Gaussian input, Z-matrix of N, CA and C with variables (Angstrom, degrees):
# hf/3-21g

backbone

0 1
 N
 C     1     B1
 C     2     B2     1     A1
 N     3     B3     2     A2     1     D1
 C     4     B4     3     A3     2     D2
 C     5     B5     4     A4     3     D3
 N     6     B6     5     A5     4     D4
 C     7     B7     6     A6     5     D5
 C     8     B8     7     A7     6     D6
 N     9     B9     8     A8     7     D7
 C    10    B10     9     A9     8     D8
 C    11    B11    10    A10     9     D9
 N    12    B12    11    A11    10    D10
 C    13    B13    12    A12    11    D11
 C    14    B14    13    A13    12    D12
 N    15    B15    14    A14    13    D13
 C    16    B16    15    A15    14    D14
 C    17    B17    16    A16    15    D15
 N    18    B18    17    A17    16    D16
 C    19    B19    18    A18    17    D17
 C    20    B20    19    A19    18    D18
 N    21    B21    20    A20    19    D19
 C    22    B22    21    A21    20    D20
 C    23    B23    22    A22    21    D21
 N    24    B24    23    A23    22    D22
 C    25    B25    24    A24    23    D23
 C    26    B26    25    A25    24    D24
 N    27    B27    26    A26    25    D25
 C    28    B28    27    A27    26    D26
 C    29    B29    28    A28    27    D27
 N    30    B30    29    A29    28    D28
 C    31    B31    30    A30    29    D29
 C    32    B32    31    A31    30    D30
 N    33    B33    32    A32    31    D31
 C    34    B34    33    A33    32    D32
 C    35    B35    34    A34    33    D33
 N    36    B36    35    A35    34    D34
 C    37    B37    36    A36    35    D35
 C    38    B38    37    A37    36    D36
 N    39    B39    38    A38    37    D37
 C    40    B40    39    A39    38    D38
 C    41    B41    40    A40    39    D39
 N    42    B42    41    A41    40    D40
 C    43    B43    42    A42    41    D41
 C    44    B44    43    A43    42    D42
 N    45    B45    44    A44    43    D43
 C    46    B46    45    A45    44    D44
 C    47    B47    46    A46    45    D45
 N    48    B48    47    A47    46    D46
 C    49    B49    48    A48    47    D47
 C    50    B50    49    A49    48    D48
 N    51    B51    50    A50    49    D49
 C    52    B52    51    A51    50    D50
 C    53    B53    52    A52    51    D51
 N    54    B54    53    A53    52    D52
 C    55    B55    54    A54    53    D53
 C    56    B56    55    A55    54    D54
 N    57    B57    56    A56    55    D55
 C    58    B58    57    A57    56    D56
 C    59    B59    58    A58    57    D57
 N    60    B60    59    A59    58    D58
 C    61    B61    60    A60    59    D59
 C    62    B62    61    A61    60    D60
 N    63    B63    62    A62    61    D61
 C    64    B64    63    A63    62    D62
 C    65    B65    64    A64    63    D63
 N    66    B66    65    A65    64    D64
 C    67    B67    66    A66    65    D65
 C    68    B68    67    A67    66    D66
 N    69    B69    68    A68    67    D67
 C    70    B70    69    A69    68    D68
 C    71    B71    70    A70    69    D69
 N    72    B72    71    A71    70    D70
 C    73    B73    72    A72    71    D71
 C    74    B74    73    A73    72    D72
 N    75    B75    74    A74    73    D73
 C    76    B76    75    A75    74    D74
 C    77    B77    76    A76    75    D75
 N    78    B78    77    A77    76    D76
 C    79    B79    78    A78    77    D77
 C    80    B80    79    A79    78    D78
 N    81    B81    80    A80    79    D79
 C    82    B82    81    A81    80    D80
 C    83    B83    82    A82    81    D81
 N    84    B84    83    A83    82    D82
 C    85    B85    84    A84    83    D83
 C    86    B86    85    A85    84    D84
 N    87    B87    86    A86    85    D85
 C    88    B88    87    A87    86    D86
 C    89    B89    88    A88    87    D87
 N    90    B90    89    A89    88    D88
 C    91    B91    90    A90    89    D89
 C    92    B92    91    A91    90    D90
 N    93    B93    92    A92    91    D91
 C    94    B94    93    A93    92    D92
 C    95    B95    94    A94    93    D93
 N    96    B96    95    A95    94    D94
 C    97    B97    96    A96    95    D95
 C    98    B98    97    A97    96    D96
 N    99    B99    98    A98    97    D97
 C   100   B100    99    A99    98    D98
 C   101   B101   100   A100    99    D99
 N   102   B102   101   A101   100   D100
 C   103   B103   102   A102   101   D101
 C   104   B104   103   A103   102   D102
 N   105   B105   104   A104   103   D103
 C   106   B106   105   A105   104   D104
 C   107   B107   106   A106   105   D105
 N   108   B108   107   A107   106   D106
 C   109   B109   108   A108   107   D107
 C   110   B110   109   A109   108   D108
 N   111   B111   110   A110   109   D109
 C   112   B112   111   A111   110   D110
 C   113   B113   112   A112   111   D111
 N   114   B114   113   A113   112   D112
 C   115   B115   114   A114   113   D113
 C   116   B116   115   A115   114   D114
 N   117   B117   116   A116   115   D115
 C   118   B118   117   A117   116   D116
 C   119   B119   118   A118   117   D117
 N   120   B120   119   A119   118   D118
 C   121   B121   120   A120   119   D119
 C   122   B122   121   A121   120   D120
 N   123   B123   122   A122   121   D121
 C   124   B124   123   A123   122   D122
 C   125   B125   124   A124   123   D123
 N   126   B126   125   A125   124   D124
 C   127   B127   126   A126   125   D125
 C   128   B128   127   A127   126   D126
 N   129   B129   128   A128   127   D127
 C   130   B130   129   A129   128   D128
 C   131   B131   130   A130   129   D129
 N   132   B132   131   A131   130   D130
 C   133   B133   132   A132   131   D131
 C   134   B134   133   A133   132   D132
 N   135   B135   134   A134   133   D133
 C   136   B136   135   A135   134   D134
 C   137   B137   136   A136   135   D135
 N   138   B138   137   A137   136   D136
 C   139   B139   138   A138   137   D137
 C   140   B140   139   A139   138   D138
 N   141   B141   140   A140   139   D139
 C   142   B142   141   A141   140   D140
 C   143   B143   142   A142   141   D141
 N   144   B144   143   A143   142   D142
 C   145   B145   144   A144   143   D143
 C   146   B146   145   A145   144   D144
 N   147   B147   146   A146   145   D145
 C   148   B148   147   A147   146   D146
 C   149   B149   148   A148   147   D147
 N   150   B150   149   A149   148   D148
 C   151   B151   150   A150   149   D149
 C   152   B152   151   A151   150   D150
 N   153   B153   152   A152   151   D151
 C   154   B154   153   A153   152   D152
 C   155   B155   154   A154   153   D153
 N   156   B156   155   A155   154   D154
 C   157   B157   156   A156   155   D155
 C   158   B158   157   A157   156   D156
 N   159   B159   158   A158   157   D157
 C   160   B160   159   A159   158   D158
 C   161   B161   160   A160   159   D159
 N   162   B162   161   A161   160   D160
 C   163   B163   162   A162   161   D161
 C   164   B164   163   A163   162   D162
 N   165   B165   164   A164   163   D163
 C   166   B166   165   A165   164   D164
 C   167   B167   166   A166   165   D165
 N   168   B168   167   A167   166   D166
 C   169   B169   168   A168   167   D167
 C   170   B170   169   A169   168   D168
 N   171   B171   170   A170   169   D169
 C   172   B172   171   A171   170   D170
 C   173   B173   172   A172   171   D171
 N   174   B174   173   A173   172   D172
 C   175   B175   174   A174   173   D173
 C   176   B176   175   A175   174   D174
 N   177   B177   176   A176   175   D175
 C   178   B178   177   A177   176   D176
 C   179   B179   178   A178   177   D177
 N   180   B180   179   A179   178   D178
 C   181   B181   180   A180   179   D179
 C   182   B182   181   A181   180   D180
 N   183   B183   182   A182   181   D181
 C   184   B184   183   A183   182   D182
 C   185   B185   184   A184   183   D183
 N   186   B186   185   A185   184   D184
 C   187   B187   186   A186   185   D185
 C   188   B188   187   A187   186   D186
 N   189   B189   188   A188   187   D187
 C   190   B190   189   A189   188   D188
 C   191   B191   190   A190   189   D189
 N   192   B192   191   A191   190   D190
 C   193   B193   192   A192   191   D191
 C   194   B194   193   A193   192   D192
 N   195   B195   194   A194   193   D193
 C   196   B196   195   A195   194   D194
 C   197   B197   196   A196   195   D195
 N   198   B198   197   A197   196   D196
 C   199   B199   198   A198   197   D197
 C   200   B200   199   A199   198   D198
 N   201   B201   200   A200   199   D199
 C   202   B202   201   A201   200   D200
 C   203   B203   202   A202   201   D201
 N   204   B204   203   A203   202   D202
 C   205   B205   204   A204   203   D203
 C   206   B206   205   A205   204   D204
 N   207   B207   206   A206   205   D205
 C   208   B208   207   A207   206   D206
 C   209   B209   208   A208   207   D207
 N   210   B210   209   A209   208   D208
 C   211   B211   210   A210   209   D209
 C   212   B212   211   A211   210   D210
 N   213   B213   212   A212   211   D211
 C   214   B214   213   A213   212   D212
 C   215   B215   214   A214   213   D213
 N   216   B216   215   A215   214   D214
 C   217   B217   216   A216   215   D215
 C   218   B218   217   A217   216   D216
 N   219   B219   218   A218   217   D217
 C   220   B220   219   A219   218   D218
 C   221   B221   220   A220   219   D219
 N   222   B222   221   A221   220   D220
 C   223   B223   222   A222   221   D221
 C   224   B224   223   A223   222   D222
 N   225   B225   224   A224   223   D223
 C   226   B226   225   A225   224   D224
 C   227   B227   226   A226   225   D225
 N   228   B228   227   A227   226   D226
 C   229   B229   228   A228   227   D227
 C   230   B230   229   A229   228   D228
 N   231   B231   230   A230   229   D229
 C   232   B232   231   A231   230   D230
 C   233   B233   232   A232   231   D231
 N   234   B234   233   A233   232   D232
 C   235   B235   234   A234   233   D233
 C   236   B236   235   A235   234   D234
 N   237   B237   236   A236   235   D235
 C   238   B238   237   A237   236   D236
 C   239   B239   238   A238   237   D237
 N   240   B240   239   A239   238   D238
 C   241   B241   240   A240   239   D239
 C   242   B242   241   A241   240   D240
 N   243   B243   242   A242   241   D241
 C   244   B244   243   A243   242   D242
 C   245   B245   244   A244   243   D243
 N   246   B246   245   A245   244   D244
 C   247   B247   246   A246   245   D245
 C   248   B248   247   A247   246   D246

   B1=1.5002
   B2=1.5017
   B3=1.3012
   B4=1.4328
   B5=1.5348
   B6=1.3648
   B7=1.4370
   B8=1.5353
   B9=1.2940
   B10=1.4548
   B11=1.4896
   B12=1.3532
   B13=1.4691
   B14=1.4998
   B15=1.3150
   B16=1.4854
   B17=1.5559
   B18=1.3575
   B19=1.4816
   B20=1.4963
   B21=1.3610
   B22=1.4034
   B23=1.5263
   B24=1.3186
   B25=1.4203
   B26=1.5550
   B27=1.3297
   B28=1.3926
   B29=1.5648
   B30=1.3156
   B31=1.4771
   B32=1.5490
   B33=1.3816
   B34=1.4500
   B35=1.4916
   B36=1.3621
   B37=1.4594
   B38=1.5342
   B39=1.3123
   B40=1.4659
   B41=1.5311
   B42=1.3068
   B43=1.4786
   B44=1.5635
   B45=1.3259
   B46=1.4723
   B47=1.5211
   B48=1.2922
   B49=1.4571
   B50=1.5296
   B51=1.3285
   B52=1.4510
   B53=1.5531
   B54=1.3244
   B55=1.5095
   B56=1.5190
   B57=1.3454
   B58=1.4563
   B59=1.4959
   B60=1.2925
   B61=1.4580
   B62=1.5776
   B63=1.3549
   B64=1.4798
   B65=1.4933
   B66=1.3414
   B67=1.4361
   B68=1.5422
   B69=1.3302
   B70=1.5233
   B71=1.5332
   B72=1.3271
   B73=1.4377
   B74=1.5137
   B75=1.3498
   B76=1.4479
   B77=1.5502
   B78=1.3790
   B79=1.4155
   B80=1.5424
   B81=1.3261
   B82=1.4384
   B83=1.4985
   B84=1.3460
   B85=1.4354
   B86=1.5198
   B87=1.3290
   B88=1.4624
   B89=1.5067
   B90=1.3130
   B91=1.4678
   B92=1.5017
   B93=1.3476
   B94=1.4921
   B95=1.4860
   B96=1.2546
   B97=1.5007
   B98=1.5395
   B99=1.3388
   B100=1.4078
   B101=1.5287
   B102=1.3427
   B103=1.4524
   B104=1.4920
   B105=1.3277
   B106=1.4655
   B107=1.5180
   B108=1.3244
   B109=1.4649
   B110=1.5633
   B111=1.3395
   B112=1.4603
   B113=1.5372
   B114=1.3228
   B115=1.4295
   B116=1.5483
   B117=1.2977
   B118=1.4487
   B119=1.5540
   B120=1.3402
   B121=1.4448
   B122=1.5035
   B123=1.4116
   B124=1.4632
   B125=1.5313
   B126=1.3645
   B127=1.4528
   B128=1.5587
   B129=1.2930
   B130=1.4318
   B131=1.5574
   B132=1.3321
   B133=1.4329
   B134=1.5250
   B135=1.3367
   B136=1.4306
   B137=1.5568
   B138=1.3391
   B139=1.5009
   B140=1.5278
   B141=1.3229
   B142=1.4555
   B143=1.5238
   B144=1.3216
   B145=1.4282
   B146=1.5627
   B147=1.3397
   B148=1.4534
   B149=1.5167
   B150=1.3171
   B151=1.4961
   B152=1.5034
   B153=1.3401
   B154=1.4333
   B155=1.5197
   B156=1.3322
   B157=1.4532
   B158=1.5563
   B159=1.3313
   B160=1.4566
   B161=1.5000
   B162=1.3340
   B163=1.4288
   B164=1.5188
   B165=1.2807
   B166=1.4535
   B167=1.4958
   B168=1.3122
   B169=1.4638
   B170=1.5224
   B171=1.2988
   B172=1.4674
   B173=1.5435
   B174=1.3477
   B175=1.4812
   B176=1.5038
   B177=1.3344
   B178=1.4521
   B179=1.5547
   B180=1.2682
   B181=1.4338
   B182=1.5116
   B183=1.3211
   B184=1.5184
   B185=1.5353
   B186=1.3527
   B187=1.4618
   B188=1.5371
   B189=1.3191
   B190=1.4424
   B191=1.4967
   B192=1.3450
   B193=1.4556
   B194=1.4896
   B195=1.3010
   B196=1.4965
   B197=1.5050
   B198=1.2869
   B199=1.4065
   B200=1.5299
   B201=1.3214
   B202=1.4473
   B203=1.5307
   B204=1.3015
   B205=1.4717
   B206=1.5247
   B207=1.3581
   B208=1.4426
   B209=1.5414
   B210=1.3289
   B211=1.4491
   B212=1.5651
   B213=1.3073
   B214=1.4315
   B215=1.5768
   B216=1.3086
   B217=1.4346
   B218=1.5622
   B219=1.3238
   B220=1.4752
   B221=1.5596
   B222=1.3046
   B223=1.4618
   B224=1.5083
   B225=1.3262
   B226=1.4852
   B227=1.5186
   B228=1.3320
   B229=1.4413
   B230=1.5518
   B231=1.3322
   B232=1.4828
   B233=1.5560
   B234=1.3461
   B235=1.4465
   B236=1.5493
   B237=1.3277
   B238=1.4738
   B239=1.4857
   B240=1.2948
   B241=1.4874
   B242=1.5171
   B243=1.3299
   B244=1.4735
   B245=1.4968
   B246=1.3217
   B247=1.4651
   B248=1.5200
   A1=110.37
   A2=115.86
   A3=121.04
   A4=111.41
   A5=115.89
   A6=120.68
   A7=111.98
   A8=115.29
   A9=119.72
   A10=113.72
   A11=116.37
   A12=121.23
   A13=108.27
   A14=117.43
   A15=122.11
   A16=110.56
   A17=116.39
   A18=119.14
   A19=110.62
   A20=116.41
   A21=119.68
   A22=114.62
   A23=114.64
   A24=122.95
   A25=109.90
   A26=116.80
   A27=121.58
   A28=112.16
   A29=114.34
   A30=118.12
   A31=108.78
   A32=114.67
   A33=116.54
   A34=113.02
   A35=116.95
   A36=121.18
   A37=111.79
   A38=116.11
   A39=120.30
   A40=110.52
   A41=115.21
   A42=120.67
   A43=109.94
   A44=113.77
   A45=120.19
   A46=107.82
   A47=117.98
   A48=121.85
   A49=109.32
   A50=115.16
   A51=118.20
   A52=111.63
   A53=113.80
   A54=120.27
   A55=109.89
   A56=117.61
   A57=121.50
   A58=110.26
   A59=119.41
   A60=124.25
   A61=107.71
   A62=113.73
   A63=117.49
   A64=110.37
   A65=117.81
   A66=121.68
   A67=111.62
   A68=112.84
   A69=119.17
   A70=109.10
   A71=119.22
   A72=123.92
   A73=113.28
   A74=116.20
   A75=120.48
   A76=112.43
   A77=113.49
   A78=121.04
   A79=109.28
   A80=117.19
   A81=119.61
   A82=111.44
   A83=116.87
   A84=121.40
   A85=112.85
   A86=115.36
   A87=119.08
   A88=113.44
   A89=116.82
   A90=120.61
   A91=109.39
   A92=116.36
   A93=121.50
   A94=109.14
   A95=119.58
   A96=123.08
   A97=109.10
   A98=119.07
   A99=121.76
   A100=111.39
   A101=118.01
   A102=119.62
   A103=112.64
   A104=116.13
   A105=119.86
   A106=112.95
   A107=118.06
   A108=121.62
   A109=112.23
   A110=115.07
   A111=121.45
   A112=115.70
   A113=116.26
   A114=120.96
   A115=109.48
   A116=116.28
   A117=122.11
   A118=106.07
   A119=114.44
   A120=121.56
   A121=110.71
   A122=118.10
   A123=117.94
   A124=109.05
   A125=116.69
   A126=120.03
   A127=108.71
   A128=115.99
   A129=122.45
   A130=110.89
   A131=119.02
   A132=120.22
   A133=111.88
   A134=115.95
   A135=119.91
   A136=110.13
   A137=113.52
   A138=116.11
   A139=110.51
   A140=116.59
   A141=120.02
   A142=109.35
   A143=118.17
   A144=122.32
   A145=111.85
   A146=114.37
   A147=121.35
   A148=111.47
   A149=115.48
   A150=120.70
   A151=111.47
   A152=116.36
   A153=119.94
   A154=115.07
   A155=115.46
   A156=121.21
   A157=109.24
   A158=115.25
   A159=118.83
   A160=113.28
   A161=119.04
   A162=123.77
   A163=110.16
   A164=116.86
   A165=123.07
   A166=109.66
   A167=118.08
   A168=121.72
   A169=108.90
   A170=116.64
   A171=121.60
   A172=111.95
   A173=114.65
   A174=120.02
   A175=111.30
   A176=116.81
   A177=120.62
   A178=108.87
   A179=119.06
   A180=119.98
   A181=111.88
   A182=115.67
   A183=120.74
   A184=109.74
   A185=117.84
   A186=119.38
   A187=110.50
   A188=120.13
   A189=121.59
   A190=113.51
   A191=116.86
   A192=123.04
   A193=112.26
   A194=116.52
   A195=120.45
   A196=110.73
   A197=117.22
   A198=122.76
   A199=115.16
   A200=114.89
   A201=117.81
   A202=115.35
   A203=116.85
   A204=118.33
   A205=110.82
   A206=118.34
   A207=118.41
   A208=111.91
   A209=119.49
   A210=121.04
   A211=111.74
   A212=115.77
   A213=120.72
   A214=109.26
   A215=116.83
   A216=121.91
   A217=111.20
   A218=115.81
   A219=121.13
   A220=109.61
   A221=116.23
   A222=119.54
   A223=112.46
   A224=114.45
   A225=119.38
   A226=108.32
   A227=118.83
   A228=122.41
   A229=109.73
   A230=114.08
   A231=118.12
   A232=111.82
   A233=115.92
   A234=122.68
   A235=111.46
   A236=115.59
   A237=120.47
   A238=109.86
   A239=119.45
   A240=122.17
   A241=112.10
   A242=117.30
   A243=121.69
   A244=114.41
   A245=114.59
   A246=122.08
   A247=112.10
   D1=134.91
   D2=-173.21
   D3=-68.88
   D4=-32.87
   D5=179.59
   D6=-52.87
   D7=-53.17
   D8=-178.52
   D9=-64.02
   D10=-39.51
   D11=178.75
   D12=-66.61
   D13=-44.68
   D14=-175.55
   D15=-66.52
   D16=-40.04
   D17=176.37
   D18=-59.26
   D19=-47.09
   D20=-178.95
   D21=-65.11
   D22=-41.18
   D23=179.21
   D24=-60.42
   D25=-51.44
   D26=-177.43
   D27=-66.20
   D28=-37.57
   D29=178.45
   D30=-62.04
   D31=-47.59
   D32=-180.00
   D33=-62.28
   D34=-40.07
   D35=177.98
   D36=-58.19
   D37=-38.26
   D38=-177.97
   D39=-86.13
   D40=-1.60
   D41=177.17
   D42=60.16
   D43=43.60
   D44=177.31
   D45=-104.77
   D46=131.78
   D47=177.60
   D48=-75.83
   D49=159.98
   D50=175.89
   D51=-56.86
   D52=-38.30
   D53=-179.53
   D54=-61.61
   D55=-46.19
   D56=-177.82
   D57=-69.33
   D58=-40.19
   D59=-179.13
   D60=-64.14
   D61=-42.93
   D62=179.58
   D63=-60.88
   D64=-37.49
   D65=178.35
   D66=-63.06
   D67=-43.61
   D68=-179.73
   D69=-62.86
   D70=-33.87
   D71=-178.76
   D72=-90.86
   D73=-4.71
   D74=179.73
   D75=58.87
   D76=43.40
   D77=172.78
   D78=-133.48
   D79=173.89
   D80=176.48
   D81=-78.53
   D82=157.65
   D83=176.50
   D84=-58.34
   D85=-37.44
   D86=178.62
   D87=-66.08
   D88=-31.96
   D89=176.00
   D90=-65.51
   D91=-46.53
   D92=177.64
   D93=-60.74
   D94=-43.29
   D95=-179.69
   D96=-60.55
   D97=-39.47
   D98=178.55
   D99=-66.13
   D100=-38.82
   D101=174.49
   D102=-61.71
   D103=-43.08
   D104=-177.45
   D105=-72.99
   D106=-23.50
   D107=178.81
   D108=-100.12
   D109=11.30
   D110=177.61
   D111=62.52
   D112=24.57
   D113=177.10
   D114=-88.05
   D115=-14.70
   D116=179.72
   D117=-155.49
   D118=159.21
   D119=177.44
   D120=-123.91
   D121=129.86
   D122=179.25
   D123=-67.73
   D124=155.54
   D125=177.26
   D126=-72.17
   D127=167.72
   D128=-173.71
   D129=-59.78
   D130=-37.38
   D131=178.41
   D132=-64.15
   D133=-36.62
   D134=-179.58
   D135=-73.32
   D136=-36.62
   D137=177.84
   D138=-63.96
   D139=-36.35
   D140=178.78
   D141=-68.46
   D142=-37.74
   D143=178.38
   D144=-65.33
   D145=-41.14
   D146=177.67
   D147=-63.61
   D148=-44.17
   D149=175.56
   D150=-55.95
   D151=-41.05
   D152=176.71
   D153=-65.73
   D154=-39.14
   D155=177.08
   D156=-61.10
   D157=-40.95
   D158=-178.35
   D159=-90.40
   D160=-0.01
   D161=177.65
   D162=56.28
   D163=47.61
   D164=172.96
   D165=-129.87
   D166=167.32
   D167=179.20
   D168=-81.85
   D169=163.49
   D170=175.16
   D171=-56.88
   D172=-42.42
   D173=179.08
   D174=-60.45
   D175=-44.04
   D176=179.59
   D177=-64.84
   D178=-43.49
   D179=-177.90
   D180=-67.42
   D181=-46.85
   D182=-172.38
   D183=-79.38
   D184=-47.34
   D185=-170.37
   D186=-113.42
   D187=-8.76
   D188=-175.16
   D189=73.76
   D190=22.51
   D191=178.51
   D192=-113.27
   D193=154.73
   D194=178.38
   D195=137.38
   D196=-123.32
   D197=-175.70
   D198=-72.94
   D199=-9.97
   D200=178.12
   D201=91.74
   D202=8.38
   D203=-178.04
   D204=-65.29
   D205=-31.57
   D206=-175.84
   D207=-89.50
   D208=-15.51
   D209=-172.45
   D210=-56.07
   D211=-55.64
   D212=-176.21
   D213=-68.97
   D214=-42.11
   D215=-179.63
   D216=-62.89
   D217=-34.63
   D218=178.23
   D219=-64.54
   D220=-39.80
   D221=177.15
   D222=-65.12
   D223=-41.65
   D224=179.12
   D225=-66.49
   D226=-45.41
   D227=-176.12
   D228=-64.28
   D229=-40.29
   D230=177.68
   D231=-57.19
   D232=-43.49
   D233=178.30
   D234=-62.31
   D235=-41.38
   D236=178.31
   D237=-63.20
   D238=-43.65
   D239=-179.72
   D240=-63.18
   D241=-32.18
   D242=179.41
   D243=-66.31
   D244=-31.08
   D245=-176.36
   D246=-62.33

């Protein structure tokens, strides 16, 4: 799922730990970890909040579409995961 991958990618880019991101979202670190590992999905209100934290649109966060901010990062992240 692109949402989980994009959340993790943007969090890493902003150098925010899971603990700090969980605080910003007012959830536990384990909840955030579940979102990033696709074991759970945040509700639409939380997804909107997360998009605001990362300063991206909902489309960019959920589908990786929009202004193109994630396109190049996604390619880089994919190469990192392959290593």
